[in-house]
N, C-alpha and C positions, 0 to 999 in steps of 0.2 A: 504494499500499500504506499502511496506517495505521501511524503511529509507535506505539511502546509507550506514550507519553504520551497519544496519542489513545485507545488502548484503555483506559488507566487511567481516563480521564475520560468514557468512553462511558456513557450512562445504560443501566443494565442492568435486567432484570426480577429483582428480588430480593424477599425476604420469607420468611416462615415458612410452610411447607406440610408436609403429611404425607409422610413418606418413602415413595416409590413401591414400593420393594422392599428386601429385606435385602441389604446389601453392606458389606464390611469390618466396621467396628464399629458400623454403623448398622442398626437393626432396622425392618422395614417398619411404617409407621404412626406412628413417632416424629415429633414436631414438629421439622422440620429447617430450619435457616437456609440459604438460598441467597444468599450475600452478593454485593455488587458488588465490583469491584476497588478502588474508592475506599474502601469500608468496611474492606477488608483493609489498605490503605495507611494509613488513619487509625489503625487499631488498632496497627499496627506502630510508627508514630510515637510512640505512648504508652508504649512499652516503654523504661524508663530505661536510660541508658548503663551498661554493665557487667552488665546482666541479660540472660539468655538464656531463650528459651521454645521448646520443640520444637513441631512442627506439631500434634501431638495436643492439647497444652495450649492452643495458639492457637485451635484449632477449638472446644474446650470453652469457653474464655473468650468467644469471639465469640458462641457459641450462648446462653450465659447473658445476655450483654449485650443480646441481641435477643429474649429470652423464648422460646428454643427449647431443646430437649434436646441436639441435635447440629448440627454444621455439615457441609454436603455435602463429602465428601472429594475428589470430582473437581473441583468448582468451586474449592476452596481451592488445589489444585495449579496450576490455570491462573492464578489471580490472584497467587499468590506469584511466579510467573515474570514476570507483567506488572509487578508492583511493582518487582522487582529490575531488570528491563530498563529501565523508565521512569526509575528512579534513576540508572542508568548513563548514559542519554541526558542527564539533567540534569547529571551530572558532566562529560560531554563538552562541554556548553554553558557550562561555567564555574561551575556552582554548587558550593558547598562541602559537605563531608561532613555538617555540621550542618544543612544545608538539605534533605537528601534523606531518604527513608524508610530507617531502619537495618535493612534486610532481613537482614543478617548476624547479627542477634540471634535470628533464627528459622532461617535456613538455615545448615547446616554441611557438612562434607565428606561426611557420610553421607546427607544429604537428597537424594532423587532429582532434585529440581528443580535443585540446584546443578550437576549434570553437564550440564544442558541450556542453561545460561546462555551467551549469545554471547560474553561477555567472560571466560569461564573461572572456575575455582574459586579461583585464586590470590588474587584480590581479596577474596573472602569470607574466606579463611584469614588474610590480612593484617589485615583489620578485626577479626576475632575475637581475634587475638593482641594487637592494639593495645588492645582493651578487656578483656583478661585472661580471655577466654572459652575453653572447651576447643575444640580444633580440630574 
């Protein structure tokens, strides 16, 4: 079975393509970014300490950065978990908080992805509190 870091670093098929159907806040035909997990990780690493960004804002910013109107809501959910789990693996291998993707700046107690994390939501809450972010 692949580790989360293996999944993070797997070359994916990404790019901007027309949205195949209307779903959530995405309208059929809009130019939609389908990002790789690495692109999501890189973007999260660019969020400064003490600054939070909800998933919708992350999707919008990623889309703009890559010349699209929207980012795939399904893909972003998968990749947010991959980024968080890979960061947790890195911590378990001895890396420091400053060396991992600060996923807690995007995930909070209400984000559905948080409840799926293998290491639980307490870590996310502790890091958000440490940075002065709302729970």
